[in-house]
C-alpha positions as CSV (number, residue, x, y, z in Angstrom):
1,M,-29.0,-29.4,-25.0
2,Q,-26.2,-29.0,-21.8
3,T,-23.3,-27.1,-22.1
4,D,-20.2,-28.5,-20.2
5,L,-20.5,-26.6,-17.6
6,E,-23.7,-27.8,-16.5
7,L,-22.4,-31.8,-17.9
8,G,-19.8,-31.3,-15.2
9,Q,-22.1,-30.2,-12.4
10,I,-24.5,-32.9,-13.2
11,N,-21.5,-35.6,-13.0
12,M,-20.5,-33.6,-9.7
13,F,-24.0,-33.2,-7.8
14,D,-26.5,-35.6,-10.1
15,M,-27.8,-32.2,-11.3
16,T,-27.1,-28.6,-12.2
17,T,-26.2,-25.8,-9.4
18,A,-29.7,-24.0,-10.3
19,E,-31.6,-27.2,-9.9
20,L,-29.5,-27.8,-6.6
21,K,-30.2,-24.3,-5.7
22,E,-33.9,-24.6,-5.9
23,M,-33.7,-28.1,-4.6
24,V,-31.9,-26.5,-1.4
25,E,-33.9,-23.4,-1.0
26,T,-37.5,-25.2,-0.9
27,S,-36.5,-27.5,1.3
28,P,-38.4,-27.6,4.8
29,T,-35.1,-28.6,6.8
30,F,-33.4,-25.4,4.8
31,K,-36.5,-23.2,5.8
32,V,-36.8,-24.0,9.4
33,D,-33.1,-25.3,10.3
34,G,-31.1,-23.7,7.8
35,P,-28.3,-24.8,5.4
36,A,-25.8,-26.2,8.0
37,M,-28.6,-29.0,9.2
38,L,-29.7,-29.5,5.7
39,A,-25.7,-30.0,4.8
40,M,-25.8,-32.7,8.0
41,S,-28.7,-34.3,6.8
42,M,-27.0,-35.2,3.6
43,I,-23.8,-36.1,5.1
44,S,-26.1,-39.0,6.8
45,D,-27.6,-39.6,3.8
46,A,-24.4,-40.4,2.3
47,Q,-23.2,-42.5,5.3
48,T,-26.4,-44.7,4.6
49,E,-25.6,-44.8,0.7
50,M,-21.7,-45.7,1.5
51,S,-23.4,-48.7,4.1
52,M,-25.0,-49.9,1.1
53,G,-22.6,-49.8,-1.5
54,E,-23.6,-47.1,-3.5
55,T,-20.6,-45.2,-3.3
56,E,-21.3,-43.2,-6.3
57,Y,-24.6,-42.0,-5.0
58,A,-22.6,-41.0,-1.8
59,R,-20.3,-38.7,-3.4
60,R,-22.7,-36.7,-5.5
61,T,-24.6,-36.4,-1.9
62,M,-21.5,-35.4,-0.2
63,N,-20.7,-33.0,-2.8
64,R,-24.0,-31.5,-2.7
65,A,-23.5,-31.2,1.2
66,K,-20.1,-29.5,0.5
67,W,-21.8,-27.2,-2.1
68,I,-24.4,-26.3,0.5
69,L,-21.7,-25.5,3.0
70,V,-19.6,-23.2,0.5
71,E,-22.4,-21.4,-0.9
72,Y,-24.7,-20.5,2.2
73,L,-22.2,-20.4,5.0
74,K,-18.8,-18.7,3.1
75,Q,-17.5,-15.6,5.3
76,P,-16.8,-12.7,3.9
77,R,-13.2,-12.0,3.3
78,D,-11.9,-8.7,4.7
């Protein structure tokens, strides 16, 4: 049974953040080009999804891209 937190993550990303992290870190794009390029690729995917009228898929794809940017490109604070 999934927790409320996991259910919220699934609603937001279509997967849990643990699954998202696994997906990111096994991605060939992530391994070769890094997290920013993977996020850019996902944003392009979201644009395609929107053009096809798949706004819910696009929303979740954009949320995954934003998560990648926050988790992998965040700057340490002084």
